[in-house]
Steps between C-alpha positions, in 0.01 A plus 500: 500500500591868471522624860570853618650542846413831667716575801592804708859373487678217323587357840587148614141371481427667165820354360417154627150507352646630172765227487271212597220601264759521223620152597141380447517621139299821536603821326541748782538878487546736795387857564569702814189658650726749681525687169127577515170365367569616145811281486281202594240591238771540233645159582156336486434654158840390371506145641126427476538235771270208557557540874636769732676396820604744775744323735599813694283809476485804728245693294169405341481385140322743264129418500482474120778237509339268755154540347622403153753230600518226757748633757631281780633670814741325737404591858738392780220388730262204532153496339285776645792710620486855364717807539840639403712359788409134512842355583572776754190399694587130480838561664369753752226259613736200491273306269611132495377459142439744219436482129501651154188551290475558126178692437337680214527879490186700561401839639527410870854429625575127541132413463508309170424136435768251599690309230748326730648515849788341689562483875834484685637492857648832612861458618679712757673726248493854368219616274718533192649155557151348530390693189789364292458151649160370608294774331693462174456120502127529568452777245684308231293186557174699510578703185599194297182324611282802422655537155440132425139536613453807284653325197275198553192722476272282712596624846257729680673726756359498852326814628605626840138487609525120514444337839826425676672819385526757774556846361733711715608852411835608646599865475839628394755411770629836623817609676301567818431126520866418443629738767734340753455586869852427615411543867213249497518274194655158550785385278261274314259786438788718374621224268149444364468869414844517343451183296161619381663798330852374432531602135209740460399729651723465805403606854513875560697587813748751641872456555737769627226757454436412134210318342591179319337180381623174654535203264530141622533351846682208665519391866804540725548283810781673693520877456273701729429866574233758570197457269568673168873544572747439218748238622743399226564450131587183311577468130291805415204420729415671830382340821224671699371408845140400568333478839589130530788448254641652184464486122735548205385735224697452176382806304370853546341743257507875571175681431491692172406813688809471722724660240725192494657476150453121506140441617492130418571173679861420584698341785378643828844575641597711198182708536569555873857602420364818347288589806625710792624301796275488810584745781802403706701337221826659402725447203472535127360259241773277361297311241199552277401133548403506870445742792816542707298520820370141486716190547537255212429154641587218262340157499700182439454329165409181683233586755491278809188283548206689642636844416227734365642803328526660158785452258481511123775242440523165679705185468414156632637157432345155492761233446664549162260781401544870565206738478577868443169685514447870439195723487528866405192729491360512148778269384731800450868458580708807581879516491504418870257209458716352225822534699348346811351214298837440333667483843234251613549298181874480566423384853270231358782384270722452805257243638536130409201446270444343159179693423437870566147638461454873441165662576218273599281775651135525409504849350728687255825332401661816365418787268859619456647838587323726752347786299360678807839518673658615174238771450549626858878518456678834458671339200253265328737419214781408738268299724359317196856408404593385851180300536544325166863410570405359841227292330753379243746402775232284659397333174863437405566328832213260430612435142852419621388253768618158382528290818128443557164530324320829547121517475295819466156447657256762369195509725357827366557734209835604355599761246799650316825436689309287749424246227864504393604447862296180498637390161854506642409187700530146367130428545204738522189382684191717464164498677221460247343834592811707432535752217840574347601811307841413348564839346603859578344689212213661689753697703696602190794272581705245307561286807792332672548228766662284232168456320674480161667181632231343720184561300612368156668208678158392626249597232713553187600823330177549307271459802730716712472778242121470494463501880714810546348701213130410526509570875207272580427332833561125496293253699672225697362239256642679197830557682532125549398424142767725349772390744512817709433289811571134568225394735151621586397478864117467499422598859323792671724787606483389863636154414790609281776491762416147618478366145834659409657330802361163387623545143841615622530185712423292191767688303760459775427127507539457124775238443608696189551825693881478509507429128274800435730729700799377303318556171405851613866581572605374158227700323594821683863456404406441133272805498774714651742395226245582233419844643595613850230626733698822530430575134124457544510734797716759325273505193176528700629763739630720220147531364346551845756764599420698186135512609556567870725801440296650217254744663288493185456120503135390547607286796510800734148620423363145500663428836367821656148428376517138617597576860249786522226289342438748219349391167738492205475437130213328329187361666594177322800362696810428294493140384152438635324534167496284193 
């Protein structure tokens, strides 16, 4: 069928629906509703779709569109749920189960007939993590089912007036409802509020006399202080006391009205570094990365049993298997993130293992360099260059590992340099719900991280050229079919870690493992003789440097618009049309 996707943004869910509908053989076009109703009308006239699907929509479809075409809306709530903040309410009310409903557009919001629905258990995780995991899985299954039912022509959608459907309207979830009472809220209540707004919109609060939005929250079992007191920093996050404990907050976002030149999410400690010190603290700032008046308290790579604290990089070992897990907000990796992960990787190599698993977390694997940190830098070109070189150092270390097998375990989405980070491993395992974007074009970049070596090595030169120039999202199933990944892991997001451990144990027990490691060493040596890795790096970086240090290059405007969430270019996303 000819299907038109209408979305407020070509986000993770929109990309997944696009990729999986395309896998089913449908001809799919995309238009961004954020460019206005006329852009939607123009796309409908041009495509003349048999079906319109809206996987992520913040504004109503034009009435003439939904009256003249069957339009299916994806609502992140169970049948009967209505309102603009469905998932926020589910997390705030600690709903044990939730759902996704695909319903037909009509005049009243979320009131249309139901074409399909899927339920899921709600894990203890942040809203954005749940959205990219359980919600995405349920939405994908429900959309594919609804499209099949529409194509069949015999299915009659269920009206919400049917018995058994309880209609509940939930208002927009406002900042007043997210407000943290540091004197009286328990740690669990604080965590629930933080997790319910981790990516968007954040929790509005005040620090050092300035209004900010808090993004993300993790428990801390040892540090204590007066409720609301800032206690320490760690790897860019800040620790803040509650009435009965403490929480780590990885990111802050200054309010736009604050006059801050970088009013977007970035590591919390770097935001605080620009604030005035509290009364009673003497000294001068020594770093733009963290406030000098708070102690930096590191966590060991290998946490002792029972320890409950936040750290974005962890190592653990089970017999002959090492697990190096990492989880950075939004999947973005700054210069500091890359350097710390490289140090952890070198530590992992010092351990006596035959298999080393990278990743394995349930959310983002990696999206490459940290555009928000770069944009906030006083020298974005220089920071871009430093960040890319740090990313390359990490990827090179993986490519040069020849004494064990390295597995990249992709539990969530990955893009750009994050995909190439995974491809440096010997095997790539990918959860079936993941979406990969193995290209850099949408940011106006040629790319690096040894992609000119790793990508053609896996998929061939012709497919590598197509993936990097078409700039289309790739489903996990397609990634496996073309050789981008080696193994699909068909489990829910919550079960990914356990399944990776089981598969790693199988790999470590393979009687041919020693032979495989030897063959890997031989192949790396042969590849190095044919063309050294240093030449791939030199060639890629020459093209990237020319862009970074050219103030007229589109990369700078695209980066600024991306981090500030401003619309750019055409309402038809690059590569998302036929």
